py3Dmol code that shows the C-alpha trace and the ligand (Angstrom):
import py3Dmol

protein = """\
ATOM      1  CA  MET A   1     -26.787  20.954 -13.010  1.00  0.00           C
ATOM      2  CA  LYS A   2     -25.131  17.763 -11.893  1.00  0.00           C
ATOM      3  CA  ASP A   3     -21.467  17.065 -12.268  1.00  0.00           C
ATOM      4  CA  LEU A   4     -21.105  14.321 -14.862  1.00  0.00           C
ATOM      5  CA  LEU A   5     -17.761  13.000 -13.634  1.00  0.00           C
ATOM      6  CA  CYS A   6     -18.949  12.700 -10.049  1.00  0.00           C
ATOM      7  CA  ASP A   7     -22.229  11.075 -11.080  1.00  0.00           C
ATOM      8  CA  HIS A   8     -20.426   8.675 -13.408  1.00  0.00           C
ATOM      9  CA  PHE A   9     -18.054   7.711 -10.597  1.00  0.00           C
ATOM     10  CA  GLN A  10     -20.952   7.064  -8.230  1.00  0.00           C
ATOM     11  CA  GLU A  11     -22.784   4.980 -10.850  1.00  0.00           C
ATOM     12  CA  THR A  12     -19.655   2.934 -11.580  1.00  0.00           C
ATOM     13  CA  VAL A  13     -19.203   2.240  -7.870  1.00  0.00           C
ATOM     14  CA  GLY A  14     -22.797   1.033  -7.763  1.00  0.00           C
ATOM     15  CA  GLU A  15     -22.175  -1.319 -10.670  1.00  0.00           C
ATOM     16  CA  LEU A  16     -18.920  -2.712  -9.263  1.00  0.00           C
ATOM     17  CA  LEU A  17     -19.901  -3.134  -5.639  1.00  0.00           C
ATOM     18  CA  ILE A  18     -20.929  -6.769  -5.397  1.00  0.00           C
ATOM     19  CA  ARG A  19     -18.883  -8.560  -2.769  1.00  0.00           C
ATOM     20  CA  HIS A  20     -19.149  -5.906  -0.043  1.00  0.00           C
ATOM     21  CA  LYS A  21     -22.704  -4.813  -0.785  1.00  0.00           C
ATOM     22  CA  SER A  22     -23.979  -5.004   2.792  1.00  0.00           C
ATOM     23  CA  ILE A  23     -24.186  -1.648   4.581  1.00  0.00           C
ATOM     24  CA  LEU A  24     -22.114  -3.283   7.316  1.00  0.00           C
ATOM     25  CA  ASP A  25     -19.366  -4.058   4.814  1.00  0.00           C
ATOM     26  CA  VAL A  26     -19.569  -0.580   3.267  1.00  0.00           C
ATOM     27  CA  LEU A  27     -19.267   1.142   6.649  1.00  0.00           C
ATOM     28  CA  SER A  28     -16.386  -1.043   7.802  1.00  0.00           C
ATOM     29  CA  LYS A  29     -14.605  -0.772   4.439  1.00  0.00           C
ATOM     30  CA  LEU A  30     -15.012   3.029   4.559  1.00  0.00           C
ATOM     31  CA  ASP A  31     -13.314   3.058   7.959  1.00  0.00           C
ATOM     32  CA  GLU A  32     -10.608   0.695   6.709  1.00  0.00           C
ATOM     33  CA  ALA A  33      -9.991   2.907   3.658  1.00  0.00           C
ATOM     34  CA  SER A  34      -9.699   5.957   5.907  1.00  0.00           C
ATOM     35  CA  ALA A  35      -7.200   4.145   8.100  1.00  0.00           C
ATOM     36  CA  ARG A  36      -5.199   3.153   5.008  1.00  0.00           C
ATOM     37  CA  VAL A  37      -4.995   6.808   3.925  1.00  0.00           C
ATOM     38  CA  HIS A  38      -3.657   7.628   7.374  1.00  0.00           C
ATOM     39  CA  ARG A  39      -1.231   4.694   7.257  1.00  0.00           C
ATOM     40  CA  SER A  40       0.149   5.566   3.838  1.00  0.00           C
ATOM     41  CA  THR A  41       0.664   9.168   4.950  1.00  0.00           C
ATOM     42  CA  ILE A  42       2.463   7.996   8.080  1.00  0.00           C
ATOM     43  CA  LYS A  43       4.649   5.679   5.980  1.00  0.00           C
ATOM     44  CA  ALA A  44       5.746   8.679   3.900  1.00  0.00           C
ATOM     45  CA  VAL A  45       7.249   9.948   7.156  1.00  0.00           C
ATOM     46  CA  THR A  46       8.431   6.779   8.887  1.00  0.00           C
ATOM     47  CA  GLN A  47       9.493   4.540   5.987  1.00  0.00           C
ATOM     48  CA  CYS A  48      10.228   6.750   2.993  1.00  0.00           C
ATOM     49  CA  GLY A  49      11.202   9.939   4.789  1.00  0.00           C
ATOM     50  CA  CYS A  50      10.085  12.306   2.032  1.00  0.00           C
ATOM     51  CA  LEU A  51       7.898  14.011   4.657  1.00  0.00           C
ATOM     52  CA  LYS A  52       8.786  15.009   8.180  1.00  0.00           C
ATOM     53  CA  ILE A  53       6.511  16.082  10.999  1.00  0.00           C
ATOM     54  CA  ASP A  54       7.712  18.999  13.103  1.00  0.00           C
ATOM     55  CA  ALA A  55       5.040  19.733  15.678  1.00  0.00           C
ATOM     56  CA  LYS A  56       4.869  21.724  18.878  1.00  0.00           C
ATOM     57  CA  LYS A  57       2.242  23.606  20.832  1.00  0.00           C
ATOM     58  CA  PRO A  58       1.715  26.996  19.202  1.00  0.00           C
ATOM     59  CA  THR A  59       2.065  30.208  21.153  1.00  0.00           C
ATOM     60  CA  ILE A  60      -1.011  32.313  20.492  1.00  0.00           C
ATOM     61  CA  PRO A  61      -0.983  35.996  21.493  1.00  0.00           C
ATOM     62  CA  GLU A  62      -4.249  37.081  23.136  1.00  0.00           C
ATOM     63  CA  ASP A  63      -4.658  39.895  20.629  1.00  0.00           C
ATOM     64  CA  ALA A  64      -3.848  37.773  17.572  1.00  0.00           C
ATOM     65  CA  THR A  65      -5.749  38.700  14.460  1.00  0.00           C
ATOM     66  CA  LEU A  66      -7.348  36.185  12.177  1.00  0.00           C
ATOM     67  CA  TRP A  67      -4.550  36.688   9.685  1.00  0.00           C
ATOM     68  CA  GLN A  68      -1.930  36.091  12.368  1.00  0.00           C
ATOM     69  CA  LEU A  69      -3.696  32.881  13.388  1.00  0.00           C
ATOM     70  CA  LYS A  70      -3.362  31.657   9.814  1.00  0.00           C
ATOM     71  CA  GLU A  71       0.390  32.111  10.162  1.00  0.00           C
ATOM     72  CA  ILE A  72       0.576  30.562  13.639  1.00  0.00           C
ATOM     73  CA  PHE A  73      -1.312  27.373  12.827  1.00  0.00           C
ATOM     74  CA  ASN A  74       0.341  25.179  10.237  1.00  0.00           C
ATOM     75  CA  SER A  75       0.342  21.618   8.986  1.00  0.00           C
ATOM     76  CA  HIS A  76       3.485  20.628  10.908  1.00  0.00           C
ATOM     77  CA  LEU A  77       4.699  19.027   7.678  1.00  0.00           C
ATOM     78  CA  LYS A  78       8.139  19.562   6.203  1.00  0.00           C
ATOM     79  CA  GLY A  79       9.196  18.331   2.779  1.00  0.00           C
ATOM     80  CA  GLU A  80       7.181  17.118  -0.181  1.00  0.00           C
ATOM     81  CA  LEU A  81       5.679  13.794  -1.108  1.00  0.00           C
ATOM     82  CA  CYS A  82       7.861  11.802  -3.483  1.00  0.00           C
ATOM     83  CA  SER A  83       6.126  10.349  -6.530  1.00  0.00           C
ATOM     84  CA  ASN A  84       5.890   6.861  -4.974  1.00  0.00           C
ATOM     85  CA  CYS A  85       4.262   8.056  -1.751  1.00  0.00           C
ATOM     86  CA  LYS A  86       1.969  10.427  -3.644  1.00  0.00           C
ATOM     87  CA  ASP A  87       0.856   7.585  -5.903  1.00  0.00           C
ATOM     88  CA  THR A  88       0.189   5.295  -2.930  1.00  0.00           C
ATOM     89  CA  ILE A  89      -1.766   7.950  -1.018  1.00  0.00           C
ATOM     90  CA  GLU A  90      -3.787   8.830  -4.117  1.00  0.00           C
ATOM     91  CA  LYS A  91      -4.724   5.152  -4.558  1.00  0.00           C
ATOM     92  CA  GLU A  92      -5.803   4.915  -0.920  1.00  0.00           C
ATOM     93  CA  MET A  93      -7.822   8.135  -1.268  1.00  0.00           C
ATOM     94  CA  GLY A  94      -9.446   6.613  -4.342  1.00  0.00           C
ATOM     95  CA  ARG A  95     -10.549   3.594  -2.271  1.00  0.00           C
ATOM     96  CA  LEU A  96     -11.881   5.996   0.355  1.00  0.00           C
ATOM     97  CA  LEU A  97     -13.908   7.786  -2.316  1.00  0.00           C
ATOM     98  CA  PHE A  98     -15.122   4.430  -3.625  1.00  0.00           C
ATOM     99  CA  TYR A  99     -16.620   3.434  -0.291  1.00  0.00           C
ATOM    100  CA  LEU A 100     -17.943   6.939   0.362  1.00  0.00           C
ATOM    101  CA  ALA A 101     -19.754   6.739  -2.985  1.00  0.00           C
ATOM    102  CA  ALA A 102     -20.988   3.255  -2.045  1.00  0.00           C
ATOM    103  CA  LEU A 103     -22.385   4.632   1.217  1.00  0.00           C
ATOM    104  CA  CYS A 104     -24.048   7.433  -0.759  1.00  0.00           C
ATOM    105  CA  ASN A 105     -25.639   4.838  -3.034  1.00  0.00           C
ATOM    106  CA  HIS A 106     -26.977   2.830  -0.098  1.00  0.00           C
ATOM    107  CA  LEU A 107     -28.448   5.952   1.509  1.00  0.00           C
ATOM    108  CA  ASP A 108     -29.765   7.398  -1.782  1.00  0.00           C
ATOM    109  CA  ILE A 109     -27.513  10.453  -1.456  1.00  0.00           C
ATOM    110  CA  ASN A 110     -25.908  12.076  -4.468  1.00  0.00           C
ATOM    111  CA  LEU A 111     -22.170  12.551  -3.856  1.00  0.00           C
ATOM    112  CA  TYR A 112     -22.090  15.735  -5.922  1.00  0.00           C
ATOM    113  CA  ASP A 113     -24.904  17.181  -3.810  1.00  0.00           C
ATOM    114  CA  VAL A 114     -22.718  16.524  -0.763  1.00  0.00           C
ATOM    115  CA  PHE A 115     -19.876  18.504  -2.374  1.00  0.00           C
ATOM    116  CA  ILE A 116     -22.226  21.353  -3.277  1.00  0.00           C
ATOM    117  CA  LYS A 117     -23.813  21.519   0.176  1.00  0.00           C
ATOM    118  CA  GLU A 118     -20.429  21.504   1.877  1.00  0.00           C
ATOM    119  CA  GLN A 119     -19.148  24.203  -0.492  1.00  0.00           C
ATOM    120  CA  LYS A 120     -22.196  26.364   0.305  1.00  0.00           C
ATOM    121  CA  THR A 121     -21.577  25.847   4.023  1.00  0.00           C
ATOM    122  CA  LEU A 122     -17.948  26.865   3.612  1.00  0.00           C
ATOM    123  CA  ASP A 123     -18.919  29.892   1.536  1.00  0.00           C
ATOM    124  CA  THR A 124     -21.471  30.956   4.161  1.00  0.00           C
ATOM    125  CA  LEU A 125     -19.301  30.403   7.199  1.00  0.00           C
ATOM    126  CA  ASN A 126     -16.117  31.631   5.546  1.00  0.00           C
ATOM    127  CA  TYR A 127     -13.601  32.388   8.309  1.00  0.00           C
ATOM    128  CA  PHE A 128     -16.090  31.718  11.075  1.00  0.00           C
ATOM    129  CA  ASN A 129     -15.660  28.032  10.275  1.00  0.00           C
ATOM    130  CA  PHE A 130     -12.552  27.308  12.324  1.00  0.00           C
ATOM    131  CA  THR A 131     -11.862  23.619  12.001  1.00  0.00           C
TER     132      THR A 131
END
"""
ligand_1 = """\
1
ZN
Zn 8.053 9.236 -0.206
"""
view = py3Dmol.view(width=600, height=400)
view.addModel(protein, "pdb")
view.setStyle({"model": 0}, {"cartoon": {"style": "trace"}})
view.addModel(ligand_1, "xyz")
view.setStyle({"model": 1}, {"stick": {}})
view.zoomTo()
view.show()
């Protein structure tokens, strides 16, 4: 069973993508969109200040259990996104999804199938998938 929302999104992208239809444009716009997600996240720290980054090298005991590792490794983020930053980041993520769907269209890949395959991989690997 296909996901209707995901398929509809991918079809809409296909209908709207006119100006940047070349695979070269899609690939470069996908990279640009990714960079804009990064940039808007960084701006939440450096311009707005609703988020802070507090990072240092973790100390990992040799006999640390998996559950202890989950406590040791963290996002290094402090605070919460304000509504303005959240809105901006969501818009940039939307553009990222747009160009990912466009790439899927060009390569005849169903975006929902990508989600399903990745979910199956995660389910199979479970905690052995340390990324
Ligand atoms: Zn903010």
